[in-house]
KEDRENLO-242354 format. One record per residue (C-alpha): residue number from 1; x, y, z; residue in three letters. Coordinates in pm, whole numbers. Each point is the difference from the previous one (the first is absolute). Example, Ala and Ser with C-alpha at 12.3 -4.5 7.8 and 13.67 -1.06 7.14 Angstrom:
# KEDRENLO-242354
[pt 1,[1230,-450,780],Ala] [pt 2,[137,344,-66],Ser] 
# end
This chain:
# KEDRENLO-242354
[pt 1,[13141,26988,15156],Met] [pt 2,[-217,-283,126],Glu] [pt 3,[-359,97,64],Thr] [pt 4,[-222,-197,234],Gly] [pt 5,[-373,-18,47],Gln] [pt 6,[-180,323,90],Asn] [pt 7,[249,179,-230],Gly] [pt 8,[276,-6,260],Glu] [pt 9,[368,-16,-83],Thr] [pt 10,[235,-219,204],Asp] [pt 11,[-269,-239,123],Pro] [pt 12,[223,-169,260],Leu] [pt 13,[84,323,180],His] [pt 14,[-364,105,-12],Ala] [pt 15,[-91,-320,177],Arg] [pt 16,[277,41,256],Arg] [pt 17,[-126,351,79],Glu] [pt 18,[-353,-134,46],Leu] [pt 19,[133,-284,218],Ala] [pt 20,[168,253,230],Glu] [pt 21,[-320,201,37],Ala] [pt 22,[-213,-311,55],Leu] [pt 23,[244,-142,256],Ala] [pt 24,[-19,317,205],Arg] [pt 25,[-380,12,-16],Arg] [pt 26,[-34,-370,75],Ala] [pt 27,[243,46,288],Gly] [pt 28,[-219,273,148],Ser] [pt 29,[-302,-229,-22],Arg] [pt 30,[195,-286,156],Ala] [pt 31,[126,225,279],Arg] [pt 32,[-360,88,90],Ala] [pt 33,[-79,-371,29],Phe] [pt 34,[321,-51,199],Phe] [pt 35,[-94,262,257],Leu] [pt 36,[-338,-173,42],Asn] [pt 37,[121,-359,-41],Arg] [pt 38,[-193,-122,306],Asp] [pt 39,[-315,29,-213],Thr] [pt 40,[137,-233,-271],Leu] [pt 41,[-98,-365,-34],His] [pt 42,[304,-190,-128],Pro] [pt 43,[-44,-343,-156],Glu] [pt 44,[240,-289,-47],Leu] [pt 45,[120,-74,-352],Lys] [pt 46,[249,-289,-6],Ser] [pt 47,[161,6,347],Ala] [pt 48,[-32,156,344],Ser] [pt 49,[224,293,-101],Gln] [pt 50,[-139,36,-355],Asp] [pt 51,[-290,237,50],Leu] [pt 52,[-224,234,-196],Val] [pt 53,[-237,271,116],Ser] [pt 54,[-251,239,-150],Glu] [pt 55,[282,256,-16],Ala] [pt 56,[192,-214,-253],Asp] [pt 57,[-310,-67,-208],Arg] [pt 58,[-135,355,4],Thr] [pt 59,[330,160,-98],Ile] [pt 60,[74,-251,-276],Glu] [pt 61,[-346,56,-148],Ala] [pt 62,[61,378,8],Trp] [pt 63,[341,-39,-164],Leu] [pt 64,[-146,-216,-276],Arg] [pt 65,[-271,256,-76],Arg] [pt 66,[253,285,-9],Ala] [pt 67,[236,-191,-233],Ile] [pt 68,[-279,-105,-236],Arg] [pt 69,[-131,357,-16],Lys] [pt 70,[336,133,-124],Arg] [pt 71,[131,-303,-191],Phe] [pt 72,[-299,-220,-90],Pro] [pt 73,[205,-219,-236],Glu] [pt 74,[253,-104,265],Asp] [pt 75,[-14,-331,185],Gly] [pt 76,[-3,-20,381],Ile] [pt 77,[131,-272,231],Val] [pt 78,[-65,39,372],Gly] [pt 79,[1,-202,319],Glu] [pt 80,[-368,18,88],Glu] [pt 81,[-186,-27,-333],Glu] [pt 82,[27,-206,-317],Ala] [pt 83,[229,141,-270],Pro] [pt 84,[-147,202,-284],Thr] [pt 85,[143,-10,-349],Gly] [pt 86,[97,288,-226],Gly] [pt 87,[114,78,-352],Ser] [pt 88,[263,273,56],Ser] [pt 89,[289,-225,102],Gly] [pt 90,[7,162,345],Phe] [pt 91,[-108,-181,318],Val] [pt 92,[-33,163,342],Trp] [pt 93,[111,-222,290],Val] [pt 94,[-153,126,323],Ile] [pt 95,[1,-82,369],Asp] [pt 96,[-226,240,193],Pro] [pt 97,[159,-86,336],Ile] [pt 98,[320,-201,-14],Asp] [pt 99,[56,-107,358],Gly] [pt 100,[-357,-62,114],Thr] [pt 101,[112,-165,323],Met] [pt 102,[217,296,108],Pro] [pt 103,[-286,229,-105],Phe] [pt 104,[-255,-184,213],Leu] [pt 105,[215,-9,314],Val] [pt 106,[98,366,-13],Gly] [pt 107,[351,-14,-144],Gln] [pt 108,[95,274,-248],Pro] [pt 109,[189,-231,-240],Asn] [pt 110,[-263,-50,-270],Trp] [pt 111,[-22,149,-347],Thr] [pt 112,[-204,63,-310],Val] [pt 113,[183,-166,-290],Ser] [pt 114,[-69,75,-366],Ile] [pt 115,[210,-160,-272],Gly] [pt 116,[-35,29,-375],Ile] [pt 117,[82,-271,-255],Ala] [pt 118,[52,55,-371],Arg] [pt 119,[-19,-313,-213],Glu] [pt 120,[44,-206,319],Gly] [pt 121,[310,187,127],Arg] [pt 122,[22,217,315],Pro] [pt 123,[65,355,-126],Val] [pt 124,[-127,238,270],Ala] [pt 125,[-81,-15,367],Gly] [pt 126,[-125,214,286],Val] [pt 127,[0,-97,367],Ile] [pt 128,[-154,235,255],Phe] [pt 129,[38,-44,376],Ala] [pt 130,[-268,237,137],Pro] [pt 131,[95,-14,368],Met] [pt 132,[362,81,-85],Met] [pt 133,[-86,255,-270],Arg] [pt 134,[235,-172,-244],Glu] [pt 135,[-68,-27,-373],Leu] [pt 136,[231,-229,-197],Tyr] [pt 137,[-24,29,-378],Ser] [pt 138,[187,-143,-297],Ala] [pt 139,[-38,-30,-375],Val] [pt 140,[211,-199,-242],Glu] [pt 141,[293,213,-112],Gly] [pt 142,[-95,284,236],Gly] [pt 143,[154,-104,329],Gly] [pt 144,[-147,-71,344],Ala] [pt 145,[-105,272,241],Trp] [pt 146,[-111,46,361],Leu] [pt 147,[-192,323,67],Asn] [pt 148,[184,159,-293],Gly] [pt 149,[352,-115,99],Ala] [pt 150,[185,-236,-233],Arg] [pt 151,[66,-352,130],Leu] [pt 152,[333,-165,-83],Val] [pt 153,[83,-337,153],Met] [pt 154,[330,-70,176],Asn] [pt 155,[188,-235,-230],Gln] [pt 156,[264,-86,263],Ala] [pt 157,[-239,-160,248],Trp] [pt 158,[2,-371,85],Thr] [pt 159,[-264,-206,180],Ile] [pt 160,[179,87,326],Ala] [pt 161,[2,378,-55],Ser] [pt 162,[-346,52,147],Thr] [pt 163,[-321,-199,45],Thr] [pt 164,[-159,-221,-265],Ile] [pt 165,[-373,0,-63],Gly] [pt 166,[-151,-349,20],Phe] [pt 167,[-362,-27,-102],Gly] [pt 168,[-87,-359,86],Ala] [pt 169,[-361,-29,118],Thr] [pt 170,[-192,-298,136],Gln] [pt 171,[-5,-132,-357],Lys] [pt 172,[369,-89,36],Ala] [pt 173,[95,-313,192],Thr] [pt 174,[165,36,342],Pro] [pt 175,[293,-207,-127],Ala] [pt 176,[56,235,-295],Glu] [pt 177,[-23,313,216],Val] [pt 178,[234,-142,261],Gly] [pt 179,[257,-122,-249],Ala] [pt 180,[21,330,-185],Phe] [pt 181,[18,202,321],Thr] [pt 182,[275,-220,139],Glu] [pt 183,[200,25,-323],Ala] [pt 184,[-39,377,-11],Leu] [pt 185,[115,43,361],Tyr] [pt 186,[298,-228,-60],Arg] [pt 187,[119,245,-264],Glu] [pt 188,[-52,310,213],Gly] [pt 189,[-347,99,-113],Gly] [pt 190,[-296,97,222],Val] [pt 191,[-370,-41,-85],Val] [pt 192,[-238,296,-29],Phe] [pt 193,[-375,-16,-61],Arg] [pt 194,[-281,258,-1],Val] [pt 195,[-292,-190,-154],Gly] [pt 196,[-8,192,-330],Ser] [pt 197,[193,-135,-296],Gly] [pt 198,[-43,330,-184],Ala] [pt 199,[151,194,288],Leu] [pt 200,[296,-236,35],Met] [pt 201,[80,38,-370],Leu] [pt 202,[-26,378,40],Ala] [pt 203,[242,-27,293],Tyr] [pt 204,[247,-190,-220],Val] [pt 205,[-15,279,-259],Ala] [pt 206,[50,259,277],Ala] [pt 207,[301,-178,159],Asn] [pt 208,[-198,-82,315],Arg] [pt 209,[43,-372,-67],Leu] [pt 210,[289,-175,-172],Ala] [pt 211,[-234,-239,-178],Gly] [pt 212,[-328,-188,6],Tyr] [pt 213,[-103,-361,-53],Tyr] [pt 214,[-352,-139,-2],Asp] [pt 215,[-82,-363,-88],Pro] [pt 216,[-343,90,-144],Ala] [pt 217,[-135,340,-97],Leu] [pt 218,[-291,103,-219],Phe] [pt 219,[45,265,-267],Cys] [pt 220,[-201,260,193],Trp] [pt 221,[245,-34,292],Asp] [pt 222,[310,71,-207],Cys] [pt 223,[-66,146,-345],Trp] [pt 224,[52,363,102],Ala] [pt 225,[299,-89,217],Gly] [pt 226,[172,-189,-281],Ile] [pt 227,[15,319,-205],Val] [pt 228,[122,201,299],Leu] [pt 229,[292,-233,70],Val] [pt 230,[104,-30,-363],Arg] [pt 231,[-15,374,-59],Glu] [pt 232,[204,59,318],Ala] [pt 233,[275,-219,-148],Gly] [pt 234,[-93,-337,149],Gly] [pt 235,[-79,-344,-128],Val] [pt 236,[-333,-182,43],Val] [pt 237,[-103,-350,-104],Thr] [pt 238,[-370,-87,27],Phe] [pt 239,[-98,-355,-89],Glu] [pt 240,[-370,83,0],Gly] [pt 241,[-211,185,-255],Ala] [pt 242,[-321,200,-22],Leu] [pt 243,[-202,-320,35],Asp] [pt 244,[202,-198,257],Arg] [pt 245,[220,53,307],Pro] [pt 246,[369,-77,17],Gly] [pt 247,[322,49,191],Ala] [pt 248,[174,338,-5],Leu] [pt 249,[358,112,69],Trp] [pt 250,[116,364,5],Ala] [pt 251,[317,194,82],Gly] [pt 252,[310,132,-167],Asn] [pt 253,[164,-250,-236],Gly] [pt 254,[205,-169,272],His] [pt 255,[-276,-16,264],Val] [pt 256,[-251,-126,-255],His] [pt 257,[234,-283,-103],Ala] [pt 258,[71,-96,362],Glu] [pt 259,[-369,-8,92],Leu] [pt 260,[-75,-221,-301],Val] [pt 261,[283,-233,102],Arg] [pt 262,[-103,-21,368],Leu] [pt 263,[-367,-56,-76],Ser] [pt 264,[69,-274,-254],Arg] [pt 265,[246,-174,228],Glu] [pt 266,[-264,-14,277],Thr] [pt 267,[-305,-104,-200],Arg] 
# end
């Protein structure tokens, strides 16, 4: 049996278990900030709706310390700090508050997202929505789960079966957003958006959305959700990597293919 650092067997599952515990604890810390958000001082990053606050920075710093304490040889990639290298082959991909805009304006649709890469591949993911008390968790070969209930995607759905997550931000051009939306509506689809890529991927895995398309996501927005969708029986294509953003499509096999087709026809 494979033995990891610290003498542990099954190193991937050990990391998934830690990710679940850290997501819950980070979520409690984030919730405290959320309930006192009027005291925060958000700053612009790249656009008027791309913000960061001391809540994001404080929680990411805490997560990094907790990960390094348990697995000091693992790498870490996060939204708010520079990446740190490691020698174990594992990389933690963290977003302390995915959905900072919803968080800052008092909406409940934000999450703590923790993904795990092994040799550059997404192999485990945890997404915690504190205000909804929902913990999504998945590990390669072990299925996807929501609060302990198994998630299995509906393989019969089409893009018209229920709403489609569309993650275009201000970084996408108005022409691109309009063209994709028009094409989707022509084929019976309807756009859904909550401001958290991680949560929309979790909703795909949980059959709350038929699919999800985003023209440009970073790894910390989607790494955990990629594992969730795949382990729930779905298909995900991510054109980015740990060091660069890229487009993402997710759904069952049919919905995934249709979203790829529509987005490429309208680029």
